[in-house]
VOPADO-462075 format. One record per atom (N, C-alpha, C, O, CB): residue in one letter; atom name; x, y, z. Coordinates in steps of 0.001 Angstrom, whole numbers, plus 500000, padded with zeros to 6 digits. Glycine has a CB too. Example, Ala and Ser with C-alpha at 12.3 -4.5 7.8 and 13.67 -1.06 7.14 Angstrom:
BEGIN
 residuo atomo     c1     c2     c3
       A     N 513190 494310 507800
       A    CA 512300 495500 507800
       A     C 513200 496700 507800
       A     O 514236 496681 508465
       A    CB 511308 495527 509046
       S     N 512850 497750 507080
       S    CA 513670 498940 507140
       S     C 512900 500030 507870
       S     O 513409 501138 508039
       S    CB 514084 499402 505725
END
This chain:
BEGIN
 residuo atomo     c1     c2     c3
       M     N 501790 472440 521862
       M    CA 500753 473327 521558
       M     C 500950 474374 520595
       M     O 502011 475000 520619
       M    CB 500369 473882 522640
       A     N 500036 474650 519726
       A    CA 500198 475707 518701
       A     C 500383 477062 519314
       A     O 499777 477478 520302
       A    CB 499002 475744 517772
       T     N 501305 477714 518604
       T    CA 501525 479141 519063
       T     C 500586 480145 518301
       T     O 499920 479766 517337
       T    CB 503060 479562 518826
       N     N 500559 481293 518713
       N    CA 499673 482271 517886
       N     C 500240 482518 516545
       N     O 499502 482872 515626
       N    CB 499508 483658 518592
       G     N 501482 482355 516386
       G    CA 502078 482349 514967
       G     C 501695 481160 514207
       G     O 501404 481279 513016
       G    CB 503605 482406 514987
       D     N 501669 479974 514816
       D    CA 501116 478708 514088
       D     C 499745 478980 513617
       D     O 499385 478744 512464
       D    CB 501081 477411 515029
       K     N 498949 479508 514578
       K    CA 497439 479572 514195
       K     C 497329 480472 513083
       K     O 496673 480154 512091
       K    CB 496482 480076 515366
       A     N 498008 481731 513190
       A    CA 497803 482712 512032
       A     C 498323 482136 510762
       A     O 497751 482341 509692
       A    CB 498520 484085 512289
       Y     N 499457 481380 510874
       Y    CA 499930 480795 509601
       Y     C 498839 479895 508856
       Y     O 498586 479995 507655
       Y    CB 501203 479935 509901
       E     N 498253 479036 509704
       E    CA 497165 478190 509100
       E     C 496100 479032 508585
       E     O 495665 478803 507456
       E    CB 496572 477205 510095
       L     N 495640 479967 509275
       L    CA 494630 480867 508732
       L     C 495010 481610 507359
       L     O 494220 481716 506420
       L    CB 494336 481906 509802
       M     N 496174 482053 507362
       M    CA 496560 482681 506177
       M     C 496863 481651 504953
       M     O 496648 481996 503791
       M    CB 497776 483529 506508
       Q     N 497329 480482 505253
       Q    CA 497497 479482 504219
       Q     C 496180 479106 503571
       Q     O 496138 478813 502376
       Q    CB 498152 478260 504786
       A     N 495104 479111 504345
       A    CA 493822 478841 503840
       A     C 493237 479929 503000
       A     O 492331 479682 502203
       A    CB 492958 478554 504912
       A     N 493770 481221 503169
       A    CA 493215 482355 502479
       A     C 494070 482819 501178
       A     O 493746 483807 500519
       A    CB 493111 483514 503505
       L     N 495155 482036 500885
       L    CA 496189 482381 499914
       L     C 495348 482576 498527
       L     O 494471 481778 498194
       L    CB 497401 481160 499826
       G     N 495705 483712 497761
       G    CA 495170 483945 496545
       G     C 493758 484498 496537
       G     O 493191 484725 495468
       G    CB 495238 482781 495840
       R     N 493185 484718 497701
       R    CA 491873 485366 497816
       R     C 491995 486786 497992
       R     O 492921 487264 498646
       R    CB 491090 484825 498918
       P     N 491036 487542 497396
       P    CA 491042 488994 497694
       P     C 490761 489321 499140
       P     O 489934 488629 499734
       P    CB 490030 489696 496844
       E     N 491381 490326 499772
       E    CA 491094 490675 501120
       E     C 490129 491851 501184
       E     O 489696 492243 502268
       E    CB 492364 490983 501851
       G     N 489796 492408 500041
       G    CA 488869 493548 500090
       G     C 489571 494823 499710
       G     O 490772 494868 499442
       G    CB 488252 493691 501479
       S     N 488784 495827 499701
       S    CA 489356 497271 499508
       S     C 489128 498106 500655
       S     O 488178 497896 501409
       S    CB 488744 497996 498308
       G     N 489998 499097 500838
       G    CA 489943 500081 501863
       G     C 489120 501341 501520
       G     O 488382 501428 500539
       G    CB 491306 500462 502198
       D     N 489314 502242 502376
       D    CA 488690 503606 502294
       D     C 489396 504541 501203
       D     O 490584 504428 500901
       D    CB 488778 504305 503739
       W     N 488598 505395 500697
       W    CA 489235 506312 499726
       W     C 489990 507353 500496
       W     O 489589 507719 501601
       W    CB 488188 506984 498776
       L     N 491046 507825 499954
       L    CA 491821 508893 500452
       L     C 492170 509987 499433
       L     O 492859 509705 498452
       L    CB 493025 508345 501009
       E     N 491688 511290 499653
       E    CA 491921 512298 498538
       E     C 493477 512758 498664
       E     O 494070 512944 499727
       E    CB 490839 513649 498687
       I     N 493957 512888 497488
       I    CA 495370 513385 497439
       I     C 495408 514802 497054
       I     O 495266 515066 495860
       I    CB 496223 512584 496464
       D     N 495589 515801 497951
       D    CA 495507 517191 497629
       D     C 496958 517727 497473
       D     O 497958 517057 497728
       D    CB 494702 517971 498731
       Q     N 496961 519029 497018
       Q    CA 498194 519769 496619
       Q     C 499076 519786 497914
       Q     O 500286 519572 497850
       Q    CB 497854 521316 496061
       A     N 498429 520046 499090
       A    CA 499202 520202 500387
       A     C 500024 518970 500684
       A     O 501187 519060 501076
       A    CB 498239 520468 501592
       R     N 499389 517789 500486
       R    CA 500115 516544 500844
       R     C 501283 516385 499847
       R     O 502398 516017 500217
       R    CB 499139 515257 500805
       I     N 500967 516690 498526
       I    CA 501993 516528 497472
       I     C 503173 517597 497819
       I     O 504349 517236 497780
       I    CB 501315 516791 495935
       D     N 502858 518736 498112
       D    CA 503941 519744 498499
       D     C 504714 519370 499692
       D     O 505930 519560 499721
       D    CB 503354 521096 498765
       A     N 504051 518828 500714
       A    CA 504845 518372 501920
       A     C 505710 517214 501511
       A     O 506849 517183 501978
       A    CB 503907 517943 503133
       F     N 505316 516249 500693
       F    CA 506196 515125 500370
       F     C 507336 515747 499466
       F     O 508477 515294 499552
       F    CB 505369 513902 499609
       A     N 507053 516721 498652
       A    CA 508189 517362 497951
       A     C 509196 517935 498826
       A     O 510392 517789 498573
       A    CB 507729 518407 497078
       D     N 508788 518573 499833
       D    CA 509750 519072 500849
       D     C 510491 518011 501491
       D     O 511711 518138 501590
       D    CB 509081 519851 501889
       V     N 509881 516920 501967
       V    CA 510508 515896 502655
       V     C 511571 515167 501738
       V     O 512712 514920 502126
       V    CB 509452 514947 503173
       S     N 511096 514855 500512
       S    CA 511919 514139 499643
       S     C 512922 514920 498807
       S     O 513868 514375 498239
       S    CB 511099 513416 498807
       G     N 512653 516304 498757
       G    CA 513582 517040 498013
       G     C 513321 517038 496487
       G     O 514084 517606 495706
       G    CB 514904 516520 498304
       D     N 512219 516381 496104
       D    CA 511744 516376 494741
       D     C 510680 517503 494376
       D     O 509465 517361 494508
       D    CB 511152 515020 494480
       H     N 511240 518506 493954
       H    CA 510305 519682 493614
       H     C 510021 519821 492047
       H     O 509622 520893 491593
       H    CB 510972 521071 494149
       Q     N 510223 518786 491296
       Q    CA 509944 518865 489938
       Q     C 508528 519413 489673
       Q     O 507551 519082 490344
       Q    CB 510130 517536 489335
       F     N 508497 520258 488662
       F    CA 507299 521048 488441
       F     C 506068 520252 488269
       F     O 504994 520764 488587
       F    CB 507466 521888 487286
       I     N 506115 519023 487787
       I    CA 504914 518132 487508
       I     C 504277 517829 488836
       I     O 503149 517336 488864
       I    CB 505316 516758 486750
       H     N 504957 518105 489961
       H    CA 504321 517772 491314
       H     C 503871 519186 491952
       H     O 502807 519233 492570
       H    CB 505441 516938 492349
       V     N 504637 520287 491813
       V    CA 504365 521309 492731
       V     C 504033 522714 492002
       V     O 503811 523737 492649
       V    CB 505575 521422 493671
       D     N 504022 522665 490736
       D    CA 503768 523969 489995
       D     C 502493 523853 489109
       D     O 502593 523450 487950
       D    CB 505037 524353 489067
       P     N 501323 524196 489637
       P    CA 500082 524050 488877
       P     C 499998 524910 487543
       P     O 499338 524543 486571
       P    CB 498927 524429 489796
       E     N 500695 526036 487587
       E    CA 500632 526935 486462
       E     C 501493 526262 485280
       E     O 501043 526205 484136
       E    CB 501190 528418 486888
       A     N 502730 525768 485618
       A    CA 503603 525140 484619
       A     C 502907 523762 484213
       A     O 503160 523326 483090
       A    CB 505129 524918 485228
       C     N 502122 523108 484973
       C    CA 501464 521872 484562
       C     C 500339 522269 483578
       C     O 500130 521449 482684
       C    CB 500894 521064 485823
       R     N 499620 523329 483588
       R    CA 498730 523749 482718
       R     C 499244 523722 481354
       R     O 498602 523217 480432
       R    CB 498294 524970 483073
       T     N 500435 524276 481204
       T    CA 500980 524465 479823
       T     C 501984 523465 479350
       T     O 502266 523322 478160
       T    CB 501603 525772 479721
       M     N 502542 522742 480380
       M    CA 503831 521930 479980
       M     C 503605 520372 480288
       M     O 504321 519512 479777
       M    CB 505194 522491 480864
       S     N 502633 520100 481097
       S    CA 502463 518661 481471
       S     C 501392 517973 480703
       S     O 500350 518551 480392
       S    CB 502151 518526 482927
       P     N 501652 516735 480396
       P    CA 500577 516003 479634
       P     C 499264 515863 480315
       P     O 498237 515695 479657
       P    CB 501030 514651 479306
       W     N 499264 515935 481744
       W    CA 498072 515770 482493
       W     C 497420 517131 482793
       W     O 496279 517087 483252
       W    CB 498370 515017 483763
       G     N 497927 518204 482618
       G    CA 497448 519424 482787
       G     C 497383 519984 484258
       G     O 497126 521165 484492
       G    CB 496220 519410 482198
       V     N 497623 519099 485172
       V    CA 497557 519447 486603
       V     C 498776 518755 487305
       V     O 499459 517927 486703
       V    CB 496140 518976 487258
       P     N 499013 519109 488549
       P    CA 500097 518428 489211
       P     C 499717 516887 489536
       P     O 498565 516522 489772
       P    CB 500452 519226 490535
       I     N 500754 516106 489517
       I    CA 500490 514612 489859
       I     C 501308 514270 491160
       I     O 502340 514884 491430
       I    CB 500961 513585 488585
       A     N 500840 513336 491898
       A    CA 501578 512875 493113
       A     C 502825 512189 492728
       A     O 502831 511491 491714
       A    CB 500734 511937 493971
       H     N 503851 512324 493433
       H    CA 505064 511547 493450
       H     C 504781 510075 493436
       H     O 503950 509666 494246
       H    CB 505885 511895 494636
       G     N 505357 509223 492626
       G    CA 505115 507767 492755
       G     C 505441 507251 494150
       G     O 504731 506421 494719
       G    CB 505947 506997 491724
       F     N 506458 507736 494636
       F    CA 506994 507378 496041
       F     C 505987 507819 497151
       F     O 505847 507182 498195
       F    CB 508436 508107 496312
       L     N 505317 508923 496855
       L    CA 504272 509443 497780
       L     C 503208 508279 497819
       L     O 502876 507793 498901
       L    CB 503614 510918 497252
       T     N 502719 507874 496719
       T    CA 501637 506951 496645
       T     C 502124 505658 497367
       T     O 501427 505140 498239
       T    CB 501204 506691 495136
       L     N 503344 505138 496991
       L    CA 503894 503899 497700
       L     C 504031 504215 499185
       L     O 503578 503396 499985
       L    CB 505336 503445 497101
       S     N 504620 505341 499630
       S    CA 504597 505548 501026
       S     C 503221 505584 501823
       S     O 503237 505497 503051
       S    CB 505262 506755 501223
       L     N 502159 505700 501194
       L    CA 500847 505688 501724
       L     C 500224 504316 501855
       L     O 499066 504158 502240
       L    CB 500016 506514 500910
       L     N 501045 503323 501518
       L    CA 500466 501845 501605
       L     C 500011 501562 502986
       L     O 498935 501005 503201
       L    CB 501558 500716 501203
       T     N 500892 501973 504008
       T    CA 500522 501616 505327
       T     C 499136 502241 505758
       T     O 498272 501587 506342
       T    CB 501632 502048 506267
       K     N 499007 503590 505408
       K    CA 497719 504272 505658
       K     C 496609 503674 504929
       K     O 495560 503415 505519
       K    CB 497790 505692 505303
       L     N 496775 503420 503606
       L    CA 495694 502740 502849
       L     C 495337 501365 503285
       L     O 494166 500991 503218
       L    CB 496050 502666 501459
       M     N 496238 500628 503707
       M    CA 495921 499299 504138
       M     C 495272 499131 505528
       M     O 494815 498058 505921
       M    CB 497125 498542 504102
       E     N 495268 500308 506262
       E    CA 494621 500187 507580
       E     C 493220 499892 507456
       E     O 492642 499264 508343
       E    CB 494776 501401 508383
       S     N 492626 500300 506417
       S    CA 491152 500192 506207
       S     C 490745 499022 505447
       S     O 489546 498783 505306
       S    CB 490629 501368 505519
       V     N 491654 498259 504937
       V    CA 491364 496948 504185
       V     C 490932 495958 505245
       V     O 491690 495729 506187
       V    CB 492676 496369 503347
       P     N 489752 495357 505143
       P    CA 489306 494380 506072
       P     C 490266 493324 506250
       P     O 490785 492794 505267
       P    CB 488063 493831 505682
       Q     N 490585 492925 507601
       Q    CA 491445 491857 507976
       Q     C 490726 491027 508968
       Q     O 490116 491615 509861
       Q    CB 492758 492352 508515
       P     N 490721 489665 508924
       P    CA 489972 488872 509920
       P     C 490789 489148 511294
       P     O 492018 489078 511253
       P    CB 489898 487198 509485
       P     N 490227 489415 512332
       P    CA 490855 489636 513520
       P     C 491623 488463 514168
       P     O 492564 488600 514950
       P    CB 489900 490102 514372
       E     N 491100 487285 513741
       E    CA 491831 486051 514281
       E     C 493177 485904 513806
       E     O 494032 485354 514499
       E    CB 491131 484804 513940
       R     N 493429 486393 512588
       R    CA 494871 486362 511985
       R     C 495817 487291 512918
       R     O 497027 487068 512969
       R    CB 494868 486959 510341
       R     N 495266 488250 513590
       R    CA 496120 489304 514339
       R     C 496190 488865 515721
       R     O 496991 489490 516416
       R    CB 495528 490797 514279
       E     N 495493 487875 516312
       E    CA 495551 487427 517645
       E     C 496896 487090 518166
       E     O 497592 486224 517635
       E    CB 494731 486327 517780
       G     N 497301 487840 519308
       G    CA 498679 487555 519627
       G     C 499820 488387 518864
       G     O 501003 488338 519200
       G    CB 498873 486120 519363
       A     N 499372 489094 517886
       A    CA 500412 489866 517091
       A     C 500932 491013 518047
       A     O 500177 491679 518756
       A    CB 499761 490505 515661
       V     N 502261 491166 517990
       V    CA 503045 492180 518744
       V     C 503345 493314 517861
       V     O 503169 494474 518235
       V    CB 504348 491606 519310
       M     N 503844 492976 516572
       M    CA 504271 494053 515677
       M     C 504309 493600 514301
       M     O 504431 492395 514078
       M    CB 505593 494587 516050
       G     N 504217 494439 513352
       G    CA 504489 494260 511986
       G     C 505621 494926 511501
       G     O 505807 496043 511984
       G    CB 503450 494623 511248
       I     N 506463 494507 510632
       I    CA 507656 495140 510210
       I     C 507740 495189 508631
       I     O 507491 494159 508004
       I    CB 508859 494397 510822
       N     N 508066 496298 508003
       N    CA 508320 496266 506582
       N     C 509533 495470 506267
       N     O 510579 495661 506887
       N    CB 508463 497636 506041
       Y     N 509426 494538 505277
       Y    CA 510555 493791 504953
       Y     C 511064 494174 503562
       Y     O 512235 493955 503255
       Y    CB 510242 492340 505048
       G     N 510237 494718 502756
       G    CA 510592 495196 501414
       G     C 509467 494948 500330
       G     O 508296 494808 500680
       G    CB 511898 494497 500976
       F     N 509842 494901 499053
       F    CA 509039 494754 497989
       F     C 509696 493740 497008
       F     O 510897 493753 496735
       F    CB 508772 496085 497383
       E     N 508825 492896 496526
       E    CA 509356 491956 495414
       E     C 509339 492763 494137
       E     O 510288 492805 493354
       E    CB 508445 490581 495232
       K     N 508144 493428 493976
       K    CA 508000 494212 492648
       K     C 507053 495404 492996
       K     O 506160 495318 493839
       K    CB 507349 493252 491371
       V     N 507330 496510 492276
       V    CA 506577 497654 492409
       V     C 506532 498204 490943
       V     O 507522 498262 490213
       V    CB 507194 498654 493489
       R     N 505226 498614 490586
       R    CA 505041 499156 489238
       R     C 504136 500362 489411
       R     O 503052 500244 489982
       R    CB 504424 498081 488222
       F     N 504591 501594 488896
       F    CA 503743 502786 488828
       F     C 503025 502807 487518
       F     O 503614 503132 486487
       F    CB 504558 504072 489010
       V     N 501836 502487 487536
       V    CA 501026 502248 486309
       V     C 500390 503553 485721
       V     O 500305 503795 484516
       V    CB 499894 501229 486635
       N     N 499959 504355 486728
       N    CA 499135 505449 486217
       N     C 499267 506644 487170
       N     O 499224 506377 488372
       N    CB 497633 505007 486068
       P     N 499420 507914 486804
       P    CA 499763 508894 487622
       P     C 498593 509298 488457
       P     O 497472 509151 487971
       P    CB 500307 509956 486886
       V     N 498725 509790 489655
       V    CA 497579 510195 490636
       V     C 497537 511610 490461
       V     O 498426 512265 491004
       V    CB 497801 509800 492223
       K     N 496621 512218 489771
       K    CA 496293 513580 489567
       K     C 495916 514391 490956
       K     O 495154 513859 491763
       K    CB 495111 513604 488557
       V     N 496396 515515 491171
       V    CA 495904 516187 492360
       V     C 494374 516263 492420
       V     O 493708 516510 491415
       V    CB 496479 517572 492425
       G     N 493833 516041 493634
       G    CA 492496 516076 493768
       G     C 491766 514654 493550
       G     O 490560 514482 493724
       G    CB 492025 517092 492838
       S     N 492645 513699 493159
       S    CA 492095 512324 492963
       S     C 491967 511622 494370
       S     O 492582 511963 495381
       S    CB 493059 511458 491967
       K     N 491085 510603 494268
       K    CA 491005 509711 495483
       K     C 491550 508387 495120
       K     O 491318 507835 494044
       K    CB 489540 509551 496024
       I     N 492361 507852 496161
       I    CA 492945 506577 495847
       I     C 492517 505549 497107
       I     O 492199 505977 498217
       I    CB 494634 506760 495655
       R     N 492556 504248 496787
       R    CA 492253 503272 497939
       R     C 493100 502090 497574
       R     O 493524 501974 496425
       R    CB 490623 502852 498101
       A     N 493366 501193 498523
       A    CA 494112 499975 498392
       A     C 493230 498722 498312
       A     O 492206 498687 498994
       A    CB 495050 499859 499533
       S     N 493538 497762 497576
       S    CA 492968 496463 497670
       S     C 494070 495441 497701
       S     O 495141 495726 497165
       S    CB 492016 496208 496532
       S     N 493904 494288 498275
       S    CA 495037 493367 498386
       S     C 494588 491958 498201
       S     O 493411 491640 498369
       S    CB 495731 493512 499720
       V     N 495528 491101 497850
       V    CA 495346 489747 497677
       V     C 496540 489087 498447
       V     O 497685 489458 498188
       V    CB 495271 489373 496149
       L     N 496302 488104 499400
       L    CA 497314 487470 500128
       L     C 498020 486542 499140
       L     O 497437 485571 498659
       L    CB 496749 486730 501363
       A     N 499223 486839 498858
       A    CA 499933 486138 497838
       A     C 500864 485083 498350
       A     O 501063 484122 497607
       A    CB 500669 487074 497038
       A     N 501468 485125 499526
       A    CA 502192 484135 500109
       A     C 502420 484339 501610
       A     O 502344 485454 502125
       A    CB 503414 484018 499412
       V     N 502692 483267 502265
       V    CA 502994 483342 503653
       V     C 503976 482182 504016
       V     O 503779 481018 503667
       V    CB 501681 483281 504492
       D     N 505023 482589 504729
       D    CA 506044 481628 505163
       D     C 506284 481836 506676
       D     O 506376 482954 507184
       D    CB 507395 481809 504333
       Q     N 506381 480612 507389
       Q    CA 506636 480706 508788
       Q     C 508209 480735 509003
       Q     O 508877 479753 508680
       Q    CB 505942 479494 509548
       K     N 508728 481733 509485
       K    CA 510226 481922 509693
       K     C 510571 481131 510938
       K     O 511609 480470 510980
       K    CB 510658 483503 509867
       D     N 509753 481182 511915
       D    CA 509859 480621 513292
       D     C 508529 480488 513951
       D     O 507607 481038 513349
       D    CB 510748 481482 514161
       P     N 508235 479872 515065
       P    CA 506929 479698 515622
       P     C 506250 481069 515822
       P     O 505023 481170 515793
       P    CB 507019 478926 516942
       D     N 507056 482108 516024
       D    CA 506392 483431 516314
       D     C 506497 484522 515117
       D     O 506072 485665 515291
       D    CB 507065 484038 517629
       T     N 507043 484142 513984
       T    CA 507257 485120 513045
       T     C 506940 484594 511589
       T     O 507477 483589 511124
       T    CB 508667 485605 513184
       L     N 506090 485307 510967
       L    CA 505507 485022 509620
       L     C 506026 486113 508616
       L     O 506067 487307 508912
       L    CB 503871 485020 509682
       Q     N 506392 485638 507489
       Q    CA 506733 486507 506399
       Q     C 505557 486508 505433
       Q     O 505250 485491 504811
       Q    CB 508051 486061 505707
       V     N 504926 487620 505317
       V    CA 503636 487721 504494
       V     C 503821 488665 503241
       V     O 504301 489793 503350
       V    CB 502425 488298 505423
       T     N 503398 488113 502029
       T    CA 503482 488898 500803
       T     C 502016 489089 500388
       T     O 501207 488171 500252
       T    CB 504376 488173 499652
       R     N 501774 490404 500203
       R    CA 500471 490716 499606
       R     C 500715 491410 498398
       R     O 501698 492141 498272
       R    CB 499578 491522 500491
       T     N 499735 491195 497338
       T    CA 499850 491982 496124
       T     C 498825 493077 496410
       T     O 497637 492825 496613
       T    CB 499563 491131 494737
       V     N 499344 494302 496415
       V    CA 498435 495490 496795
       V     C 498324 496305 495558
       V     O 499315 496564 494876
       V    CB 499017 496403 498034
       T     N 497107 496718 495256
       T    CA 496750 497525 494019
       T     C 496125 498889 494582
       T     O 495148 498910 495331
       T    CB 495637 496679 493001
       V     N 496685 499820 494212
       V    CA 496267 501129 494638
       V     C 495360 501677 493399
       V     O 495873 502082 492356
       V    CB 497600 502103 494991
       E     N 494081 501649 493609
       E    CA 493134 502116 492677
       E     C 493010 503717 492726
       E     O 493264 504358 493747
       E    CB 491779 501422 492971
       I     N 492600 504285 491541
       I    CA 492266 505627 491437
       I     C 490813 505746 491148
       I     O 490383 505095 490195
       I    CB 493080 506294 490422
       D     N 489989 506492 491841
       D    CA 488557 506572 491790
       D     C 488358 507175 490317
       D     O 488904 508219 489959
       D    CB 487902 507515 493051
       G     N 487547 506431 489533
       G    CA 487258 506901 488175
       G     C 488178 506625 486994
       G     O 487970 507032 485851
       G    CB 487138 508244 488247
       E     N 489204 505899 487383
       E    CA 490224 505552 486417
       E     C 490170 504102 486215
       E     O 489854 503332 487122
       E    CB 491607 505989 486851
       S     N 490510 503683 484900
       S    CA 490437 502184 484576
       S     C 491646 501488 485086
       S     O 491589 500324 485482
       S    CB 490319 501915 483030
       K     N 492833 502246 485080
       K    CA 494022 501743 485411
       K     C 494500 502088 486797
       K     O 494331 503244 487185
       K    CB 494913 502139 484471
       P     N 495089 501187 487597
       P    CA 495525 501651 488982
       P     C 496655 502511 489031
       P     O 497394 502643 488055
       P    CB 495843 500551 489829
       A     N 496837 503117 490132
       A    CA 498076 504008 490312
       A     C 499353 503110 490474
       A     O 500417 503442 489952
       A    CB 497911 504983 491639
       L     N 499232 502090 491130
       L    CA 500354 501230 491323
       L     C 499950 499864 491689
       L     O 498826 499669 492152
       L    CB 501240 501766 492330
       V     N 500857 498827 491499
       V    CA 500710 497513 491924
       V     C 502002 497119 492464
       V     O 503038 497312 491828
       V    CB 500244 496613 490849
       A     N 501980 496514 493739
       A    CA 503189 496205 494512
       A     C 503088 494810 495266
       A     O 502092 494553 495942
       A    CB 503438 497361 495545
       D     N 504017 494022 495150
       D    CA 504097 492770 496039
       D     C 504844 493230 497241
       D     O 506051 493462 497172
       D    CB 504854 491480 495328
       W     N 504140 493375 498378
       W    CA 504670 494076 499628
       W     C 504938 492905 500528
       W     O 504047 492102 500803
       W    CB 503604 495191 500323
       V     N 506199 492801 501001
       V    CA 506582 491788 501946
       V     C 506712 492401 503482
       V     O 507391 493400 503720
       V    CB 507972 491153 501439
       T     N 506062 491758 504372
       T    CA 506062 492220 505744
       T     C 506447 491060 506588
       T     O 506417 489900 506179
       T    CB 504700 492802 506171
       R     N 506827 491436 507839
       R    CA 506999 490303 508860
       R     C 506032 490538 510047
       R     O 506041 491603 510663
       R    CB 508542 490227 509413
       A     N 505247 489579 510334
       A    CA 504415 489696 511417
       A     C 505025 488868 512579
       A     O 505261 487667 512453
       A    CB 503011 489262 511045
       V     N 505274 489582 513741
       V    CA 505777 488808 514920
       V     C 504680 488752 516032
       V     O 504032 489741 516375
       V    CB 507118 489478 515501
       Y     N 504540 487568 516534
       Y    CA 503486 487123 517513
       Y     C 504151 486819 518775
       Y     O 505314 486422 518834
       Y    CB 502682 485881 517027
       A     N 503343 487023 519852
       A    CA 503653 486520 521240
       A     C 503215 485081 521233
       A     O 502129 484729 520774
       A    CB 502900 487364 522419
       G     N 504125 484241 521773
       G    CA 503859 482837 521979
       G     C 502443 482437 522325
       G     O 502164 481253 522510
       G    CB 504708 482371 523007
END
């Protein structure tokens, strides 16, 4: 009898290469950037000093840390539509890593970002575990180039 992992694998195999859609917009404000600077220890002026940015930065305003944008992938992907049948029996998802990450365009303070994804690969590691790779693009509202593009690898664990 097929396990929940087997069923999810078949559903994902059929969806390979297809866009999964886009999520909700999230505004990146100075408070979020400052909090990330405190947590990461990266207080470079291009992130935290609006006055210095006005005169010394090519963008004229603070920009989000690239790693802040990357760290928001979990939040941004929450609202990307996923067929519920792929999650049936899922117990947990685990970050496994990234095949590739590119920071294409800076996220200026006050910008809105959202994620869109394409299911790039799925491998069945055992009857209850799938390794899923998505190409995630973080778009910036009103910009022609995205903030980042990442091939994100996760493990999905299912109850038999």
